[in-house]
N, C-alpha and C positions, 0 to 999 in steps of 0.2 A: 703777699706781694700782689696777687691777682686782685684782692679787694682794694688795695691802694690804687692800682691802675684804674679799676672800675670807678672809684670815687673821683680820681683826677679827671677822667673822661666826662663824668657827670658834671663836675664843676666847670669844665671847659665849655660844655654845651650850655650851661646856665649863663655863662658870660657872653656866649655868641648870640643867644636869642635876642637880648635887648639891643645888641649892636646891629643885628640884621634888621630889626624893626625900626630903630631910630636913626641909624646911619651916623654920620659924623656930627650932626647937630646935637645928638644926645650928649656927647662929651662936653660941649659948651654949656648945656643946661645943667649938667652935673657939677661942673666947675663953679658955676654961679650959685650953687645951693648954699644957704647960710650954714656956716660951721657951727654956730651956737645951737641951731635947731638939730643938727646931727648929734651933737653932744647930749642934748636933751633926750633924744630917742635912744641913745645908748644907755643913758641913766635909767630910762624906763625899763629896758631889758634887765638891768641889774636889779631893779626893784621887783620885777617879775620873778627872778630867781629867789629873791628873799621871801616873797609871798609863797612860792611853792615849797620852800624849805619849812616854813611855818605850817603849811597845809600837810606836808608829809609827817611832821611830828604829831599833829593832831590826829591823823589817821592811824598812827601807831598805837594810840591809846595807852595802855599800861606799859608798853615797851618804849615809850618816848624818852625815858630816862637813859636808855642805852645809846642814844644818838644825840650828841650835843648840837648846839646851834650852828657852829662853824662846820662840823662834820656833815650835818644834814644839808647845808648849802653845797658842800662838795659832792654829796650824793646826787643832788638835783642837777648840778652842772654836768657831772659825769653821765648821768642817765640821758639828759637831753643831747649831749654830744653824741652818744651812741645812737640815739634815734635819728639824728641828722646824718650820721656817717654810714648807716647800714640800710640795705634795701627794705623799703616799707616800714622803717623804724623798728625792725625786728630785734636789734641789739639793745633797745631801751629796757624792756622788762627783764631781760637776762642780766643786764648790768645792775639794775635796781635790786633784784633778788639776791645777786651775788654779794653786793656791798652790804645789804641789810643782814645777810647771813653771817658775814664777817663780824657784825656787831651784835650777834646773839639773837637775831630775829629769824624764826623758822622760815624756810622757803615758801611753805603754804601760806603763812601770814603775810609774807612779802608780796606774793602774787595776789592775795586778797586786797592788800593796800593799793596795788597798781590797778586792779579791776575797779575798786571804789573810786579811785582818782579819775579813771576814764568815764565811769558812770556820771560823776559830777560834771565833767566836761560836756558830756552828751546832754545833760539836763540844761546846762547853761546855753548851749547852742540852740536847743529847742525853745527855751524862753526868749532868747534873742530873736529867733526867727519869727515867733508869734508877734513880738513887738514890731518887727519890720513889716509883717503882713498887715497889722492894724494901722501902721503909719502909711502904708501904700494905699489903703482904702481911700485916703484923702488926697492922693496924688494922681496925676495923669501919667501913667506908665507907658513906656514904649513896649513893643512886642518882645524885645530882647530882655528887658528887666522882668517882664511877666514870666518868660521862660526860665530865667534864673531863679526866681522865687519858687516856681512850681517844682523845679528840679531839686532845690534845697529842701523844700517841704517833704517831698516824696522820700528822699534819701534819709533825712533825720527821723521821720515817723517810721520808716521801714526799719532803721536801726534800733529804735526804741521798742518797736513791736517784736523784733527778733530777740532782744534781750528779755522781754517779758515772757515770750514763748519758751526760751531756754530755761528761765527760772521756774516756770510752771511745770514743764515736762522734763526736768533734768534727769529724773530716774529713768524714764523711758529712753532718753538720749544716751545715758550711760550704758544701758542694756543693749541698745542698738549698736553703739560703738564696740562693745565687747563681742557681739555676734559678727560684726564686720571684720574685726581683727581675727576672729576664729576662722572665718572664710579665707582670710589672707594667710592662714597657717602661722600666726604669731604664737609663740610659746605661752603656755598657761601662766608661767611665773612672770613673764613680762606683762601680760594682761592684768594679773592681780596687782602687780606693782603700780601700774598706771591707774588702776581702779582705786587703790589706796590714796594715791596722790590727789586724784580728783575729789575724793571724799574729804580728805584733809583740807583741801582748798575751800570746799563748800562750807565746812564747819568754821574755818577762819573767816570767810566772807560773811557768814551769818553773825559771827561775833563782832565784826566791823560794823555791820548794820545796826547792832544793838548799842553802839556808842550813844552817849547822852545826846538828846536832841539839840541842845545848845552847841555841842561840839560839831554835829553834822551841819547845823546852820552856819557856824563859823567857817567850816570847810567850803560850803557853797558860796559864802560871801567872798572868801579869798579867791575862789575859782572865778567869780564874776570880775573881781578887780584885776586879776591876772590877764584874762582874755580881753577885757576892755582896754587895758594898756597895750597889750601886744597887737591887737587889731586896730589900734589907732596909729600905728607906724605908717602904714600906706597913706592914710588920710593926711598926716602931717607932712609926708613927703610930697604929696600933691599940692598942699597949701604952700610949702616952701618953694615949689616950682611955679607958683602963680595960678594953678588950676583950681577951679571951683566945683568940687564934687561933694555931695552930701555924705556924711559919715556912714549912714546906713548902707549906701551902695558900695562904698569902699569895703565895708565889713563883708558884704555879700560876695564881692569879687574875691576877697582873700579866702573865704570859706570854700568857695567852689574851686579855686586854683589849688589850694593845699589838699583838698580832697582828691582832685585829679592827680596830684603828685603822689599821694599815698597809693592810689590804684596803679600807678605806673611802675611801682616797686623799684624805683630808682633811689639812690641815697638822698634823703631829704627832699625827694620829689624834684631834684634838680633837672631842669629842662622842661619837664611837663608843667610844673607850676608857672614857669615863665611864659610858656606858650599859651596856656589857658588865660592867664591874667592879661597878656598882651591882646589876645583876641577879644576879651571882654572890655578892656579899658581904652584901647586905641580909638574906637568909634566915639567915645565920650569926651576925650581930652586931646586927641591928636596923637600921632605915632611917636614923635620925638619926646613929648611930655610923658607919655605912657612908658616908653622905654627907660627914660631917666628915673621915673618914679619906681619902676620895677627893680632897677639896679640898686637904688638906695634902699628900698624896702627889703630886698633879699640880702643886701650887705649887712643890714642891722639884725634881721631875724633869722639868718641862716649862716652866712660866712662868719659873723661875730660869734655865733654859738660854737662853730668849729675852732676858731682861733683862741677864744677864751676858755672853752671847755676842754679842748684837747690836752693841754698840760695837766689840768686837774684830773682828767680821766686816767692818763697814764701814771700819774702820781698815786692815785687811790687804788686803781685796779692792779697795777703792777704786772710784771711779765708773767709770773706763774699763773695768776688768775686769768690773765688775757689768753694764755694758751688753753686753759681749761674751758673758757667760754667758746673759743674757736672749735675745740674738740666736740663740745656739746652741740654746736650748730651743725657740725658735719655728721653727727651720729644719726 
C-alpha cells in the first residue's frame, strides 16, 4: 500500500511540474497537438517493445526456445513496467529474473542477460554521444549546451571506466566484499551463498559474451533502433507543437533528464525528469511549449508504459510471485 501511495505522489508531482512551468497556456498547446502524430508516437513505443523482445531472445542464446515470441513480449512489457513503477528501476531486474526463472532460465543466466542488455545500452549512448560531439564541432554552441555535453561525456565515460575496472579486478572486489561482510559479522554460510551467486553470474555473463559475433551485432543493432525510436518522441512532440529544435539536442536533453530521474530514486524518475527537462528546454523553446512537449513526451514514454504494462505485469507475475518479490526486496 505504501508503495502505491509513493507512486501516486510521484505521478502527481510529474503532472504538476509542467503545469507550473507552462501555466494555462500549456493546455491549449496540448489540445492543438495533432492526434495522428500522437498515434505515430504510441506505435513507435509498441515497436520498441517488439525490438526489445527480439533482443531478449537473442541474448538468451540456447535458452531462447524456452521463451516464445508473445511471451518474450510480455516479459519485456512487465520488466519495463516494474522499472517505471519502482524507485530507481529496482524492480526491473528482479521481475526479469523471476519471469525467466519461471520459464526454465537460471537466475544467474537471467541476471547475465540483464547485465548484457545494460552494457549494450551503455555502448549505444557512448556512440551517440561521440556522434553528437563530432556534430557539435561544426556548430556555434551556447554555454548551456557545452555544459550539457561535458556532463554527459563525463558520466558516460565514467560509467564505462567503472565497468572496465569491475571486470578487470572482479576477484579483488569479491574478496574485498567478503572481508567487509566479515567485519559486519555476516554469517559464513551467508557469505558463501552470495559468493557462489556472484561466481555463477560471472560464469553466465562470460557465456553470454561468447555468443556468436553476428548475434552480438544484431543485439547492438536492435539496441540502436530501440533508443533512436524512443529518443525521437520528444523531438516529434516539439515538431508537432511548432518548435524547431535539432534532434541531437532533444536527445541530449532526454539523456540528462532521465539520468537525473534515476539518481533521484523516484519511481520512473517522476518529478525529477520533468524538472530537469524543463530547466534545459524552456530557454530554447519557451515555457509553454516546453511544458506541453514534456507532458506529451512523458505521457508516451512513461504513463503509457504504466497503463499498458500494468495489466501484463499482474497477469504474468501473479499474486504469489509478486509477494515473493516484495519479500525479497524487504530482506
